[in-house]
N, C-alpha and C positions, 0 to 999 in steps of 0.2 A: 442607631446612629442619629444624632440630632440634626434636624433640618429646620429652617426658618423661612417662612414666606412673609415678607413685610408689605403691608398696605398702609399708606399714610392717610388714615381715616380717623374720625373721632372715635374715642373709646366706646366699645359696645357695638361696633359696626365692622367686624373683621372680614365679612364677606361682601361688603358693598352697601349701597344705599338701599333702604327699605323699598320693596316693590320694583326694583330695577333688576329684573330677572336676567337680562342679558349680561349685566355687569357681574352679578352673583355667579352665573354659570362660568364666566371666564376666570374669575378668581378661584372658584372651587376646582375647575379644570387645571389651573396652574398649580394648585396645591397637590393634586394627584400626580401631575407630571413631575413635580419636584420629588415626591416620594419615589417615583419610578426611576428617575435619572440621577439623583444625587448620590454619588458614590464616595464622596469625601466627607469626613466629620465636619460639623458646623457649617454646612453649606447654607448660604443665605441668598435669597432671590428677592428683588424688589419688583412689585407689580407696577405697570405703567399707568393704571387707572388713577384718576384724580377725583376728589370729592365734588369739586365744582370748578368751573373755569374762571380764571382771572382773579379779581379782587374778592369775589365771593369765596374762593378757595381759602383765602387767608383768614377770613372772619372767624371760622370755628376755632382756629388756633389761638386767636386773641381772647376768645371767650372761655376757652377750656381752662378749668381750674381757677377761674377769676374770682378773687375775693376783693371787694371794694366796699365803699360806704353804702352803695345801693343794695348790697345783698349780705353784708356781714352779719346782721342780726338774724336773718332767716337761716343762714348756714349754721350759726351757733345753736339755734333751737333744734335744727335737724340733727346736729352732732350730739347734743345732749340727749335727745330722744333715742338715738342709736346706742349711746353708751348705757342708758338705763335698760334698754331691751337686751343688750349683751350681758349686763350684770344679772338680769333676771334669768336668762338662759343658763348662765354659769351656776346660779343658785339652784335651779331646778335639776341640773345634772349632778350636783353634789348631794342632793337629798336621797 
C-alpha cells in the first residue's frame, strides 16, 4: 500500500538537516509511525519540521535549480561532462 511522508526540505535531505540528530530521529520515527498506522492507499502525511526559520527558510527555494548568468556556463560544462560519461557507460555495456 503506497504511503508518502512529505518533508519540505532541499533535495537530498529527506531525513532532515545534516548532524541534527533530534530532527532526523523525529522524521524517521514519523515514517515508521506512518507505516504502522496508514490503512488507506496513498496516505500522505506532512511533517511539521522546517529547514530554517523565517527568511532563511525561503532562501534555499529561490536558489534550488537556479540557472542564471552567474552559473550558466559552469552548469553547461557539468552537463556536458555528465552526458559524455553516460555515453561512455552505454558504450562499455554494449561491448
